[in-house]
C-alpha positions as CSV (number, residue, x, y, z in Angstrom):
1,M,6.3,6.4,17.5
2,A,7.6,8.0,20.9
3,S,9.3,11.3,18.6
4,I,6.1,12.2,17.0
5,H,4.3,12.1,20.0
6,R,6.8,14.4,21.2
7,L,6.1,16.2,18.4
8,I,2.4,16.7,19.6
9,L,2.8,16.9,22.9
10,S,5.5,20.1,22.1
11,L,2.5,21.9,19.5
12,L,-0.4,21.3,22.0
13,L,2.0,22.7,24.6
14,T,3.3,25.3,23.2
15,G,-1.1,26.1,22.0
16,A,0.1,25.6,18.2
17,F,-2.7,23.1,18.2
18,T,-5.9,22.2,20.0
19,L,-6.7,18.9,21.8
20,D,-10.3,20.0,19.8
21,A,-8.3,20.9,16.6
22,A,-7.3,16.3,17.0
23,G,-8.3,16.5,13.4
24,G,-6.1,19.5,12.2
25,I,-2.9,18.2,13.7
26,W,-3.6,14.3,11.5
27,T,-3.6,16.6,8.6
28,H,-0.8,18.9,9.3
29,L,1.8,16.1,9.5
30,T,-0.7,14.3,6.6
31,G,0.8,17.4,4.2
32,K,4.1,17.5,6.2
33,R,4.8,14.6,5.0
34,A,3.7,14.0,2.0
35,L,5.8,16.6,1.3
36,L,9.2,14.1,1.8
37,A,10.5,12.7,-0.7
38,G,10.2,9.7,1.0
39,S,10.0,8.4,4.6
40,H,10.3,5.5,6.3
41,Q,8.9,4.5,9.8
42,E,9.6,1.4,12.2
43,F,6.5,0.3,14.7
44,E,6.4,-2.0,17.5
45,V,2.3,-3.3,17.9
46,T,1.6,-4.9,21.2
47,Q,-2.2,-5.8,21.0
48,T,-4.1,-7.2,24.1
49,S,-7.2,-9.3,24.2
50,V,-9.2,-9.4,27.5
51,T,-12.2,-12.1,27.7
52,A,-13.7,-13.0,31.0
53,K,-11.7,-16.3,30.4
54,A,-9.0,-15.9,28.9
55,Q,-5.6,-13.1,28.7
56,Q,-4.2,-13.4,24.7
57,A,-1.5,-10.4,23.6
58,S,0.2,-10.4,20.0
59,T,3.2,-8.2,18.9
60,R,4.7,-7.3,15.6
61,Q,7.4,-5.3,14.3
62,I,5.7,-3.2,10.9
63,T,8.2,-1.1,9.3
64,L,6.8,1.5,6.4
65,D,8.6,3.3,3.2
66,L,6.8,6.0,2.6
67,A,7.2,8.5,-0.5
68,G,4.4,10.0,-1.5
69,E,1.4,8.3,-2.8
70,R,3.0,5.0,-2.8
71,W,4.5,3.0,-0.4
72,R,5.4,-0.8,1.5
73,E,4.8,-1.9,4.5
74,K,6.3,-5.0,5.7
75,T,4.7,-6.8,9.1
76,T,6.7,-9.3,11.5
77,S,5.1,-11.2,13.4
78,G,5.1,-15.1,15.6
79,S,3.1,-15.8,11.7
80,G,5.4,-15.1,9.3
81,V,6.3,-11.9,7.9
82,Y,3.7,-10.4,4.6
83,V,4.3,-7.1,2.9
84,R,1.6,-4.7,1.0
85,I,2.8,-3.2,-1.8
86,V,0.3,0.5,-2.3
87,D,1.0,2.3,-5.3
88,G,-1.1,5.2,-5.4
89,Q,-3.9,2.8,-6.7
90,D,-3.6,-0.9,-6.5
91,S,-2.3,-2.7,-3.8
92,L,-0.1,-5.4,-3.1
93,Y,-0.7,-8.4,-0.2
94,F,2.2,-11.6,-0.1
95,E,4.2,-13.5,3.0
96,D,8.2,-12.5,2.2
97,G,9.4,-14.9,0.2
98,G,5.8,-16.6,-1.0
99,E,4.4,-17.0,-4.4
100,E,1.1,-16.7,-3.7
101,Y,0.1,-12.4,-3.6
102,V,-3.7,-11.0,-3.2
103,R,-4.1,-8.0,-6.1
104,T,-6.5,-5.3,-4.5
105,K,-8.0,-2.3,-7.5
106,R,-9.0,0.6,-4.6
107,K,-12.7,2.5,-5.5
108,T,-12.1,6.1,-6.3
109,K,-15.2,6.0,-3.4
110,D,-13.1,4.1,-0.1
111,G,-10.3,7.3,-0.1
112,P,-6.3,6.8,-0.2
113,A,-5.2,3.7,0.9
114,L,-3.4,4.1,4.8
115,P,-1.0,1.7,5.9
116,A,-2.4,-0.1,8.6
117,V,-0.8,2.1,11.7
118,Y,-2.8,4.6,10.3
119,R,-6.3,3.6,10.1
120,A,-7.6,4.7,13.4
121,N,-10.0,1.6,13.5
122,D,-8.4,-1.1,12.3
123,A,-3.9,-1.4,12.8
124,G,-4.1,-5.0,12.3
């Protein structure tokens, strides 16, 4: 994750991209990722919720294996280990070692399925 931040920072500092072209940076990096035969990424996500009465924090590790439109996302947290597999069309979600799964068919209007860490509004 830090290497992506350094890459974006270096692109901004060298003038290759401007801050108002954040969407362009995202498109550029998405295009580069699509050209890879496959990649492996690991993230640690910490979320903190603050209310008037309490504060709560949670941490989870996310491991991604990507190959074109196909990817596998493994999320490890205190509540268990969950896996999402996407083949470009459908999505399977299950608890690691479990016997049940949920299959979701993607609707064309929804756009491409993205791993949680790439969805800006929903990192969970």
